[in-house]
C-alpha positions, 0 to 999 in steps of 0.5 A, a space after each residue: 758471928 753466930 755459933 752455928 756460922 762458926 761451926 759451918 766455917 770450921 767444918 767446911 774448911 776442915 774438909 778442904 784441909 783434909 784434901 790438902 793433906 790427902 793430896 800432899 801426903 799420898 806421895 809417901 805411900 806411893 814412894 816405893 812403886 814410883 821409885 821402882 817405876 821411874 828408877 829414882 834414888 832416895 835422894 830424888 824421892 826426897 826432893 820430889 816429896 819435899 823441895 818440889 812441893 815446898 819451893 812455891 808453897 812457901 814462896 807464894 804463901 806470903 803474897 797470897 796471904 797479904 792479899 787475903 788480909 785485903 780480899 775475900 779469904 773464901 775465894 782465895 781458898 776455893 781457887 787454891 783448892 781447885 789448883 792443887 787438886 788439878 795438879 795432883 791429878 797431873 802427877 798421875 801422867 808424869 813419865 820421869 822425875 822432872 815431870 813429876 817434880 814439876 807437877 808437885 811444884 804445881 801442887 805447892 802453888 795451889 796449896 800456898 793459898 789454902 792454909 794461912 787464910 784458913 787460920 785467919 778466917 777461923 780465928 775471926 770465927 771464934 773468941 780467943 778462949 776457944 781458938 786453941 781448940 778450934 784450930 786444933 779441930 781444923 788441924 784434924 785435917 792433917 792426920 785424917 788427910 794423911 791417913 786417907 792418902 795412905 789408905 786410899 793411895 795404897 789400895 788404889 795403887 795395889 789394885 790399879 797403879 800409882 798413877 790412878 791414885 793421883 788422878 782419882 784423889 785429884 779429881 775428887 778435890 776439884 768437886 769440893 771447891 764450889 762447896 768452899 766458895 758458896 758454903 763458907 761465910 766471910 767472917 768480919 776481921 777481928 769480930 771477936 777481938 776487943 780492938 776491931 779494925 778492917 784496915 789492912 796492914 802493909 807487909 812492912 808494917 807486919 814486918 815491923 810488928 814481928 821484929 818486936 815479937 821474939 816469941 813469934 820467931 822462936 815459935 816459927 823456928 821451933 815448929 820448923 825443927 819439929 816439922 823436919 821430923 814430922 814431915 820426914 817421918 810422914 814421908 819415909 815411915 811407909 818405906 821403913 815399914 817395907 824395908 825393915 819389916 817387909 810389909 807389902 803396899 796394902 799392909 803398910 798403908 793400913 799399918 801406918 794409916 791407922 797410926 797416923 789417924 788414931 795418933 794424930 787425932 788424939 795428939 792434935 785434940 789433946 794439944 788444943 785442949 791442954 793449950 787452952 787450959 794452960 794458956 788461960 791464965 798464962 800465955 806461955 802455957 801455949 808453948 810449954 805444952 808442945 815443948 814437953 810433948 816433943 821431949 816425951 816423943 824422942 825416946 818413944 820414937 827411938 824405941 819404936 823404930 828398933 822394936 822387934 815385932 810389929 805389934 810393939 812397933 805399932 804401940 810405940 809409934 802411936 804414942 809419939 805420933 800423938 805427942 809430935 802433933 800436939 803443937 798444932 792447936 796451941 802453937 798456931 793459936 799463939 801465932 794468931 794472938 801475937 799480932 792484931 787481927 788485920 795481920 793474921 793471914 800475913 803473919 801466918 804465912 810468914 810462920 808457914 814460910 819458915 815452918 814449911 821451907 825448913 820442915 818440908 823442903 829440908 826434912 824430907 830430903 835430909 832423911 833420904 840423903 842420910 839414908 843414901 849416905 849410910 847405905 854402905 854401912 847399914 844396908 836396908 837399915 840405913 833409913 832406920 838410922 837416918 830417922 834415929 839421928 833426925 830425932 835431935 830436931 825434936 830436942 831443938 824444937 823443945 828448947 825453942 818452944 820453952 824459950 818462947 814460953 818466957 816471952 809470950 806474955 810480953 808479946 801477947 796482943 791485947 788490943 
């Protein structure tokens, strides 16, 4: 595939991924007005923001990815984009907890077909020594989409209402679906790999391969542990800023949106670049880079959550936000490289199943549950302490990634 074609694939899929996370994360900045309007508890907010989305997002991801290893990945991604955007718009019409819960489940149904096929398509559009950076650029969609969801969600909700925020961003995503369908070329599977094959593997074959690759499971569960706090913080930090620092909706959207954008972009690119450098001679470098970043993030987050001034809070949360997202480029690149090309979408979906079911489904709910449980002791600061205790998951993530680093060279697929 020509370089210009690969760049076009990456640019358009990045745009789709921005809307993926915009629609996914907009609910975080809208949590407080939704809670007030619908009379929800923190536990219900956590279920709506996490489990409602994760149930179908994780469950449908594997069969859709199995299909993507056989059929047009471009078509699957474009249809998925239209579905998740439509259900995001429907969130704006919810009148109670269960209606909103079901609409968020619909968003998860749509997004189930977006990410794993994109990983595989990008991996087939770039040579192996560029995949860490290419997947890092694709992962820019996480901080950009999250920041835009926070910025626009907060602005629209403060000037109109939270319902309009869902409707407007959902409809905007619908207009992007035709660009994905007709603007992204379908890359040959394994076009940049030594052993190229178009024969799709069965789910059982993928399972047999992965059963012999312990590094895959170590990376999957390590990423899941990091995502418990990654998704949990992304959902709950705006509420923390409201309760512990008294920021109004617009101020906290600007404050946290800026942290998510600057810290996220810097961290994702840094991780992808360092991963390709460290992994050039030793595949284990793709796992060691994120592990060290997780360990550095723990004390910085802890101090930032207790900082007395907003300026110090901003600076101390900016750096660990970058460190916490540095795993995306190298971690996902490593996942792509432990299986043959014709298994990449399915393997990615299995990885995402583990990562997101635990990260989104458990993490967002867990921090809300802990906050409710500690409310009698800590009052308005219960959410702060919930997040502090949750940082232990980064220690678990670092341990699993360092263990994976010792196995990656043996598990690496070389054709």
